[in-house]
C-alpha positions, 0 to 999 in steps of 0.5 A: 474478486474471488470467483471460487471464494476465500478458500481459493487464491484464484482472483480476478482484477478489474481493469487487468482481467476485464475492462471497466475501471475507467468507465462511467458505469461498471457491473460487478457482483453484488458481493463486491459492493460495500456500504459505508456509512461516513461523511467523506465525499465520493472523490475521497472514497475513491482514493481507497479501494486499490491502494488501501486494499493492497496495503491493508492486505500486506499489513494483515498478512504480515500480522502487524501489531502494536509495538512492531517497527515497520518499514514502509518503502515508496511511502509517498505513493498511494499504496505506501502512504496507505500502508503508513496509516494502516501500520500506525492504526495498529499501534506500530512504529513506522519508518518510511522511505520516500524521496527527500522532497516529500519527506514533510508530507510523509511525516504529516501522515504520521510516519515516525521517521522518514529516510531518503530512498537513497539512504543505506537503510542497514546503516540508518536503522541497523541490522536486525532492527525491524519487525516488518517491512512492506515493500512495493519498490524492491530492485537493488535495495531489497537485500538491505531490507532483508538485512534489517529484519530481526529474527522471525521478521516478515517481509511482504510485497505486492509489487516491484516498481524499481525492478523485479530481479533482486539479490540477497544473502539467502543465509540471512533469510533462513538463519533469522527464520524470516517470512516472505509473503507475496500478496495479490488476492485480498483476504476476506477481512481486508475490505471490512477492516478498511470500512471500519477504519473509515467509519471510526475515523482512523484513516484519512484520504489523501487526494493528490488531485482530481481530473474529469474522466475525459482527461484520463491521459493528463491524469496518467501523465501527471501520475508518471511524473511522481511529484504527488503524495496520495492518490489522483482521482478520476471523476465520471460525467454526472448521471443523467 
C-alpha cells in the first residue's frame, strides 16, 4: 500500500508492517480493493496478490517485451512460476531455473526451457545471451546471472532466498550498461494489469494445496519442505 500515493516509494505491507493477513477479517482502504470479473474461485484468486503482484512488478520495471529472452530463477515457487507466465504473456522466451525434480511441472506452465538450479547458466546459455533476469534466489549464482546478460540487459530482484551477500565482476555491470533494478513497492499499473490478465484468461492459478486457517502451522511446515509448485492457500472459516 502506498500511503503517500504512487509519486512516493514509501510503502506499507500487510503482515509485515501490520497484522491481518492470516485472519478471517481484515480492514484495508477502499482503494486497495479491486473487482475481478471472472469465473475463478476464491481459492484460485487467493493465489494471485502477493506472488503475482511481486512478479508483475519485476516484469513491469524490467520492461519485458516481445522477443526478449528472460531467465527466471526459483521458477517452481509462487513468485517464480508467476514470473514465467507473466513473461510469456508479453511474448518473451523464458528459460526457467528450478530443481530438476520439478522441471516437468515448470515446462507445463509454459517455460521454453528449464535448467537445473545446480547448472552453470553461463555454460548452458552462453555469456551475453539474455535480455532480462528475474531473480529472487541470488546467493552464489548471482555473478553468473549478470554474466549472461547482454549489453543493455536488465536484472530485477525482490528477494534473495539463497543468500543476500553476493559477489560479481563490476566491470561486466558497467561495460555492458546493465541495469540492476530493486523491486519492493508495486507500481500503479501492476494490479490492474494482473486483473486484465485474469479476465482475459492469459494466466492461470497454480494451487499447490489448501489448508483451513486453523491449520496454518501445517501449511507453513509444508511450505518449508519446498516440494510444491505454485501457492498454498489458507481458507478462512465461513462467515456466519
